Structures are given as C-alpha cells and as structure tokens.
N, C-alpha and C positions, 0 to 999 in steps of 0.2 A: 384213513389218516396215516398209516404206515406207509402206503405208497408215496403219498406227499412227502413224508419225511425222508424217504429213501432218496429221492431226487432233489431235495432242497439244496444240498450244496452245490450241485452242478448248475442248477437254475440260477443261483446267486452269482456263481462264477461267470455264467454266460452273460447275465445282465451287466455285470461290471465290465466284461470284456469288450462289449459292443456299445456301451453307453454313449461313446463319443461319435459313433458313425452310423448306428443302425437306423436312426431317425432322420438320416439324410446329410449329416455333417460331412465335411471334407477332410478333417484333420487326420493326419497320419496316426495310427493307433498301434500299439503293441499290447499284447494281453499280459504284460508284467514280466518281471524277472530281469530287469536291467537291459543292458546292451546286448544285441544279437550276437553273441560270441561263442555259443556253445556248439555251434555247426549249422547245418542246413536240413530242413525238412521240405521235401518236395511233394507237391500235389500234382498227379498226373492228369492230364486231359485227353480223352479219346472222343472226337467229334469229326464229322464229315466237313472237310475244309476246302475241298477243290470242286472245279467244275460246277455242275448245276446245284450241287449240295452247298456251295459256299454261302448262299443266302440263308441257310439254316445254321450251318456250323460255325462260321466266323462270327456273327454277332453273339452266339451263345459263348464261345470261347472268350470273347472280349469281356463278358461279365465276370468269368472266372479271374482273368488277368487283372481286371480293375480292382476286384475285391483284395487280392494279394498285394497289389500296389498300395492300397490304403491301409491294410493290416500290418503289412511289412514283416512282423515277427510275432513269435508266440513263446512266451517265457524263456527268453534268451536264444531261441533258435530262429535264425532267419527263414522266411518262407520264400519259396521259389515254385515255379511251374515247369513242367515240361510237356509239350503237346504233340499228339499224333493224329494224323489224317486217316480216317478209316473209309475214305471213298476211293474207289478204283474206277478209273475212267469217268470220273464225275458222278458215280453213284454209290451209295453206302454199301459196305460189303462185310457181312459177318466174319468171314474168314480173316479179313485184314484187321477187323476189330480185335479178334483173338490174338493174332500176332502182335498187335500193339500192346496188349496187356502183358504178354510175355516179356516184352521188351521193358515195360515198366517194372516188372518184378525182378529183372536183373539189376536194377538200381536200388540199392539197400535204402537210399534216402527217400525213395517213393513210398510213403505211408497211407496214402489215400488217393482216390481218383475221382474226377468229375466226368460223368458220361456213362454210356454213350447217348447219342440223340434218338437213334432208331431202335425199336423194340426187337426187331430180328437180330440186330447187332447185340443187344444185351443178352438175348437168349444164348448167344455163342460165347459170350464173355463171362456169365455168371458162374458156370462151373469152374472156370479157371480162378477167378477172384475168390470164390468161396474156398477153394481147397487151399489158397494161400492166406487166408484171412485178411484180404486187402479190402478195406471199405471202399464201396462203390456208391456214389451218389449222382443219380441222373437228374438233370433238370427237366427233361422232356419225355422219358419213356412213358408210355401210357397203357400199354396192353396189360389187362388185369391179371392174365395168368402168369405173369413174371412173379407175382407175389401172393395172390389169393387162389385158392383152390376151388374151382367150379367143375361141375360134371363134364363140360364141354372142352376144358383145357387139354391141350395136347402139345407139348408135353405138360405134366402137372408140376407145380413149383418145386417139390421135392426131387423131382427128376433132374432139375437144373442144379441140384445141390448134392451130388453123389457122395461127396466126402463126408457128408453128415456133420459139418462144422455148423455152428451157430450162424444166424442170418447176418451177412455182411453187406446186403444190397438195400439201398434206401433210394427214395426219389421224392422231389418236392412237387411234381406234376400229379394231377388227379388222374383217374383211371378211365379207361374207354367205357366201362360199364356204367360210367356216369356221364362222360363226354358225348357219346353217341346219342343217348336218350335226351340230353340237354337239347341238342340241335333237332331232334324229332319232336319234342315238346314244342320248340320255337316254330317249327315248320306247320304244326297243326293248330296251336293256339294263337300264333301271331300272324303267320303268313296265310292261314286258313286253307291249307293244302288238304285235299282228301285222297289224292292218288299220286304216288311218286314211282320212279324207277331207281334202282340202286345198282351201283357198281363198285368194284374195288380193283386195286393193283395186285390182289391175291398174296399179299405179304402179311406177316404177323400182325403189324398195326393196321394196315389198310383193310384187310379183311375183318379183322376184329371189331374195328370201329363201325364198319358198314353192317356187320351182323347186329351190333348193339343198337344202332339207328333203326334198322328194319323191324327189329322185335318191338321197340317202343312205339314206333309210328303205327305199326299194325295194331297194337294194343289200343292205341288212341283212336285210330280211324276205322276200327270195326272188324279187323281180321286180315287174313292173308291177301284178300282181293285189293287191298290198298296198296300192294306193291305189285304194279303191273308189269314190270320187268326186273330181272336180276342177272347180272353177269359178272364173273370174277375173271379179269383179263391176265394173259401172259404178256407183262409189259415189254419183254425183251423182244417180242415179235409183232407188237401192236403199236401203231400210231394213228390208225384211222378208226375213229369211234362213231362215224357217221352211220353205219348200219345199225348199231345199238340205239343211238339216238333216234333214228328214223322210226324204228320199231317202237321205241317208248312213246314216241309222239303218236303213232297210229293207235296206240292201246290207252290213250288218254292220260298220260303222265302230265301232271301239272308242276312238277319239279324234279330235278335230278340230284341225288346224293352220290358222291364218288369218294370212297374211302381210299386215301393213299398220299403220296407226297409229290411236290411239284417236280422233284427229280425223276420221278416216274411218269411224267408227262400228263398227270391228270388234270391239269389246268388247260392243257390244249383241247380238252374235250368241251370246255366252256366256249372256247373260240369256235369249235366246229359246230356248236348249237345254232350258230348264226345262219340264217336261211332255213332252218329246220323249226326252231322254236322262235316265238316272239321274245324280244330282248328282255321283257318283263318277267319271263318265267325264271324262278329262282334256281341257282346252282349252288349246292351245299356240299360241305366237307369238314373234316376235322383240322387239327392245328398244322397238318401238313400242306395246307393251301393258304395259310394266313402268312403270306410272304411276298416279298418284292418279286420274286421270280414268277410266282403265280399271276400277279397283276399283269407283268410283261407278256406272259404266255397267252393269257386271255385277250390280251390286245384291246381292240376297240369294242369288244363285248364283255368287258371285265365287269362293269356296273351291274349290281343285281346278284353277286355272289355273296354267300354267307358261310362263315367259318367259326369253328370253335378253338379256343386256346384253354389248355388244361391247367390254368392258373388264374389267379386274380389279375385284373388289369391294373398295373402299378400306378398309372395315371390317376386311378381313383382312390389310392391310398394316400392320404395327405402327408404322412411322414415319409413317403418315398420321393417327394419332390426334390429334395436336396440331392439325394443319390443320383437320380436321373440327370439332374443339371450338371452335377459334377462330372458324370460319365460322359455327357455330350461335349463338355469342354475339354476332356482328354481324349475322346474318339470323335472327331469332327465330321467324318463322312456320314451321310444319311445311311448308307449300307452298313455301318458299324453296329447299329442298333436293331434289335429284332424282338420277336415275341418272347423269346426265352432268354434275353440278356439279363434281365433282373432276376428271374428264377435261378440262373446259373450263378449270379452274385450270392444269392440267398443259400444256394447249396453249398457254396464255399464257406459262408460263415458258419453253417452247421458242422462242417468238417473241422473248422478251426476250434469250435466249441469242444468237440471230441478230443482234438489234439491237446488242448489246454488241460483237460481232465486226466488224459493218459499220461501226460508229463508228470502230473501230480503223483499218479500211481506208480510211476517209475522213480519216484524220488528225485524228480528234477532232472534226470537223465533222459535221453532220447528213447521214447517207448518203442515196443515192438509193434508190428502190425496187429497182432492179437490184442494187445492192450488198447490200441486205437479202436479196433472193432468192438470190444467190450465197452468202451466208453461211449461210442457211437449209439449202442443200443439204448443208453440211458439219457440220450439228449432230449431235454425238454425246454420249452419256453425261450426259443431263440428268436430275438427280436430282429426282424429282416424287412426290407422294403416291400415284401409281399405279405407282411403281417407277422404275428408271433406264431411260430410253427413248432410242432413236435412230430413224433413218428409213432405208428401204432406198431403192434407186435409183428406184423409182417414187413414193416419198413415203409409203409405208405404214409404219406404226409397227412398231418391233421392241422387245420381243416382241409377238406376238398372243396375247391371253387372252381367253376367253369365260366369262361367268359365267351359270349357269343359276339362276333363282329360282322358288320355289313360292309361290303365294298361299294363306296360311293365315288361318283365323279365330281370334279370341280369342288373339292372340300375347302372349307375355310382355313385360315392360318392356324387358328387355335386347334382345329381338328388335326392338322398336319403335325402340330407340336405333340400332341397326345398319342398319335397312331404308332402302332408297332412297325408298320411299312407302308410305303407308297411306291408307285411305279417308278422305274428307272427313266422312261421317256415321258409317259403321261404322269408327271410329278404330283398332279393334283388328284389322281386316282388312287384312293387310300382306303385301308381298313379302318373302319370307325365303330367305336364301342356301341353296341346295341343293348346287351342285357348281361347282368351277372346272375349266376345261378349257383346256389348252395344246395348240393343234392341231399335228399332226405335219407 
C-alpha cells in the first residue's frame, strides 16, 4: 500500500493532464498553470530521418511533433521540439547519434529527449545522457541488454552508465528477448515450420533479435538441428544473399528469419529468394522490416513476409482511434505514419507527465534535468493510445506487448486504413495484423 500511496499524486496529475486527449480527442490541451508565459521547454528528438532510414525515422518523429502540437504547454511553459538526424549516408550511425546528443545538451531548454530508433545508436548515447541526467525515452529500441543484465550482454547495462547516475533511460517498446521468441512461437505454432535458416545484419539489434528467435525456435522444434543455417553478415560489403539462401534451401529450410533493418538491405534477401524458394516459403524478421521500404525492396516477392513490432497495434485499441484519425488529418501522406508513430506519441506523453511533476518540485519554476529525471522514474499510469503504461525499475515499459504482422497482397480498404505501412508502388501490398502476444 505504501508504494501505491507514494505514486498516487503523480498518477492523479497524469490522469488530469491527459484526460482531454489521451482517449483520442483532438482538443489542444495544457497541463495547467495558465498561459504559456514562463518560457520554453524543449524536447529533443534523435532519429534517422534521411535516405533509406526515412521510412523509420520520419513517421516516428511525426508522432512526437503531433503530441507536442496537441499538448502545447505544461504548467505555463511552452513546449517545443528540436530534431536531429542520426543517419549518415542514409544509414543510422552511433557516432552521429552521440554528436546529436551533445548538441542537445548545449541547449539549456532541452530537458528530455525522444529517441533513438536503433539500439546500437542508443548504446552510444546512453553514457552521455546518463552523465548529464537527461531523460531519454525511446519509442523503438528493443535490445534487452540496454536495460536488463543477462549473462550474454556485452556490454552490460551498468557499463553504459559509467557515471553511476540513477537511470535516465526509458522506452515504450518491448524488448527483443520477448520480440524474437514471439515470432519463433508463431513460426512453429501457426506456420508449422520445423526447420529454418537464420541470418542477421550483425548489429546490436539485428544479431540480438536473431539470437533470441533462434533460441526459442530450437527449444520449440527439438534442438539445434532445427536451425539448418546461420550467418551474421557484414552488410557494408554484402548485397548478394543468394549463396546463403541456396545453401539454406539445400539443407531443408522451410523458412528464413533475418534480424536487421530495411536500411541494411535485409529485405532485398526476400526478393532474392525468388527462383530459389517457392513464393509461399515464409520470410520473417523483427520490427526492422515492418516498413514501407521493406515492401518496396521485396518487390513482387513481398507477400508471405512476417514481422513483429514491439508494441501494441494501436488500431486494436479502441481509445486510440481519435488520435490516429486526428494525426492522419494533420499528416496527410501515407508515408507520414508508421509502426512507431503512436509509440512515439505515447513516449512524449510520458515525458510531459514527468515535466509536470518536476515543475511542481521546482516550485513552479523551470526544473533541472536531474529533477525531470527523478520525476520520470516515478511516472505511473499514463493513459496513452497504446494503453495505460508505466515503467519498471530498469526503465522498461509495463506492459510489454508484441504484435505480429503478415505482408499480404491486394488488401482491402479497411486493412489499408489499419496498417502501419503499405508499399509505395504496390499500394495494396500491406502489413496486416496477425496476432497480439503478451509475453509471460
């Protein structure tokens, strides 16, 4: 009971702050305190926004900006955003992400940030944000070793926080030790696969999720012989996956799982399966493939792919309908909306909840970054379009939900309305909801 009592004031403040829009309303809302005349609080955004990464980063950024447009102010302080692109030559880059964070820190009005999108970028940024007490909320990072300590983690979470400061990193996405197994279970239980080949782009995210898929699939399918081939590619020098695919075919693979992102060409492997595998053979991956670019890269061999997203499908949350509708009226291009638009919106809501509490702690004045960080660690019961969320002691979202999608051709108008993304040219080739998984 004491824990409930401890967090009750913040929970009440959060509920009041978001009552007007958390359930999908479009009314502009302030968290109180009269006109926004005390100054400006800036939320930084670090995401990949250019080149092949734009299909991931831009829709996610739009979710943050839309939330700030709706909320407008918090207790007398105007809210604003500043965004940074962490892609270099069209590919997410950890060093660029670190540089972006240092630029944010140079602006005293930046009291929190949303991002990054990619786990290896987060690994470069967390030591910097932790030392500076800058709250960091990712809508899309999924590598479990960023927060939870497993024997196989390298580096371990504490090594990313060398300053020894309290945790400042949070995320609204589920983790790969749940996401990888969710697709493995789907492959075995629903698709009835018994043998698979597994590959990755050998990055923090891609290799990690592939490892988690493989462990779970082998547990379900009877041991290591269920994985007939495994390869972690150097994507800077690899564009031809046909030798791997041909070998997997010869060894009896009934499906392919490729951990990685569309910007690292993993969806071209699906296209290259044509002529090697029958078109009905499943191609699987994580949230790095549930994108418009992936559909385009797979071209006329796109149908039959399966991918997971480390969040609830907002189209299945009744109270999210108004928010999604309002977003699509404000951002009218199909490419404006993606798998992590609504999670980014929700991440922003959680930051505003912490800002509201921190302003109270500061006696109505602009809080310090440390005060915002302390308030963020106590955020509970934030009503968002992905549901009511909180964070555990490591900064991971509660609850964790995984959504499995299937890529279908010639989908209906209703399926197009609900999908996170369709193809650019083949506009009726879309990712369609298949199953929601709540990890045990």
